[in-house]
N, C-alpha and C positions, 0 to 999 in steps of 0.2 A: 454525276456528282451533284448533290443538292446543296443549296444555302442551308446554313445552320445558324441556330441561336445558341450561344454557349452562355450558361447562367450559373454563377456561382453564388451561393447563399450560405447563410448562417441563421440558427434560430436564436431569439433573444432569451436570456435567462436559463440557457440549457433546457428549454422546453421541446427537446428533442421528439419526444412520442407525439406529442400534439402537431408540432410542425410537421413530422413526416405523414402523420394521418391526412391532414389537410392537403399536402403538396402531392402524394401519391395517390389518393383517392378522389380528390376534387379538382384541385388546381390544373394538373396535367391532363385531366380528361376535359376539362373547360377549354383548354388550349387545342386539344386534339379535334374538338367538335368545331373549332374555327375553320373558315375556309383556307386553303393552301396548305393546310397540315398535312404531313405525311407520317412521322412517326416521332417517338421521343424515348429516351431512358434515363434514368437517374443513377447517380453514383454516391458513395461516401467516401471521404479520404481513407485510404487504405493504410494499414500498419506497415506495409511495404513500401520503402521509400528509398530515394538514392541517398548515400551518405552526404553530408555536408561538405561542400567545396566552395572554393572562391568562385565568384561572380554567378553563384546560383542561389535562388531563395525558393521557399515552399510556400504554396498558396496559404492564405489566411482563411479561405472558405473551407468548410467542412463538407459541404455538400455541392454536386454538379449535376447540371441537367444539359442534355444536348437535344435540341429540337430539330427536326429536318422539315424543310418547306420548299414549295417551287415557286413561291412568290412572297417576298419579304414584306411588300407593301400591303398586300391583303391580310397577312398575319399580323401586322400592325394595327391595321383597321379594327381587327377584332378586339383589340385591347382597349377600344373606346369605353368597353362596358367594364373595365376594371374598377375595383372599389364599389362596386354596385351588387346588388342581390344577384345579378346574373353571372357575376366573376368575383366571387368572394374571396379576399385576402385577410388571412389569419393574422392577427396581431402576434402571433408568436414568430413571424419573420423579421429579421433585422433588414429594415429598408434600404440600408445603405450597400445592399447586394450589387454585385456586377453582371450585367446582361447585356450582350451585343450580338449584332448579326455578323456573320462571316461569310465570304464568298469564297469557295474552293479555287486553288491555283494549281495543285499538282497532287497526284496521288499514286500510290502503289499498293499492291496487295498480293499475299501469296497465293490467295484462292479468288480469282476474279469474280466468281459468282456468288462466293460466301459473303454472309452477314455475320460479323462477329459482335458478340454481346458481353465479352469478358471484361476484365480490368482495362482502363485507358491510362495512358501517360499523355499528360497536357504541358506542352511547352508555350510560354508566353514570351514574345520576342519583339524587339525593336530594331530595325535594320540599321547598319551603320553605312550602307552604300546605296545606290540607286535601286529601285523597285525591281527592274528586270535581272539587275546583276544578282540582287539578293535572292530572288526567287530561283535562277539558275543555280547559284552556289549551293543554296539550302537543298534542293533537289539532288544535286550530284554529289555534295560532299557530307550530308548528313542523312538525308532520308534514304538514299540508295544504301549506303553501309548499314544504317540501322535496320533495314528490312533483310538482311542477310543474318542478323543475330538470332540465336535461339529465344524463342518465347515471342517474337514479333510477328503479328499476323498482317497488319494494313496499317499504312500511314497517308496523312493528308496534311497539306500546308494550305492555310486559307488566310486571308487578309479581311479586316474590317470592312463592311460594306458601306458605300456613301450614304445609303439610308439606313437610320437608326430609330428606335423606338423614342429614345431620349436625344437631347441635343448634343451631349457629351460623345467623345470618341475615346476607346482605350488608350491608356498610355503606352501599351505594348501591342501595336495594331496587327501583329501577324499571331497566329497560333498553329503549332504543330500537334496533331491528334493522332495517337498510335494506339492501335488496339492490339492487347496482349493476350497471349494464351497462358503460359506459367510466367506470372509477373516477377518472381524472384529470380528466375532463369534470365528473364530480361533485363532486369535491372543491373544484376551480376556481370553479364555480359557487355552492357553499356560501360561499365566502370573497367573492365578489362580492356575494351577497345579504346578507352580514352574519349568516349562519347558523352561523359557526364559532365563536360564543361561547355560553356557557350560557344556557339561557332564563331568563327573569325569575322563572319559578315555581320554578326549581331553587335548592337550598341549596348554597353553597360551589362547590367545583370539580367538574368532571365529568371523566368520562375518555371520550376519543372516539379510537378505533382502526379502522384500515382492515385488513382480512384478506383475503387471495387465497386460492381453493379450492386444496385439495391433490388433491382429486378431486371427482366429481360426487356429487349426492346419492344415498346408498345406502338402499335399502328393505329391510324385513325381510324380504319375499318373495325378494329377490335373494340374500340370506343364507342362507335355508331351502332355497332351490333355486339352489345356485350353479352357475357356469359351470366348466368343467374348469380354466380359468386361475385362477379365485377359489380352488379348492379346492388347487390347486398351490401358491400365493402363501401360503396359511395353513398348510398342511403344512411349507412351507420356513420360515416364521417360527417354529413352533411348535419345530422341530429346531434353529434357531438360537438360541434363548433359553437353552438348557441349563440351568444351575442358577443364572442370573443374575436371580432375581426375589425379592420380598419373600415372607417367610412370615408366618403367623398372628400373631406377636408385633406386626407392624407395625398390626394392625387399630386398636387403641384411637389410635395416632398420627393415622392416617388420619381417624378421626371427630373428633379434637380440632383438626385442622387449621385 
């Protein structure tokens, strides 16, 4: 299990096309060229969601990126170039986005050797009990039954890592990440099983959101050895961004988000 960066973002002023062109063809590739990068995938909020229920909120973010790394500190160090020409940040992104590193604690999957690139269900939680009790309860009382439901392929519980790119820590320091096959069947099965409510070991409300993939998992090797189509898409995106990017004066604002 690799450490993860889980980043939830929104474009400013509904500049979705501009935002996605920069993020998918420039930003994610800049990160994949950084030391300790393994792979990444981007998602957009799905039309398929759990019905509203007490104690459950939905993410305000419209986009999700999940990065895999084998060394959090090395990947953080690469961000020293952020807001410079070496790592352009489009001014179409809302800088108040959430992005945190997480360390895996427990995982289950139906296909031990499989990599699932479909929909994901993200749970953001705060524990009501001690760390060890929370992890044991979540793994047995929530993750295990979830992975028996139709449509569920793999699940992981992770906690916010001590090292972060920014000084702040997430209000909900645990995430459950579930890979789905048939998202509609999976969400319907959750409701039927009564698993669309917060677990007893969680404090307050939880955020549960379903995201669908914008593209398949992209590996660092695929970026370092790109196809002609990949190179052309990146070149076109870099030409299109023009002068519409944040400069170094926005670095402190990003760190304090």
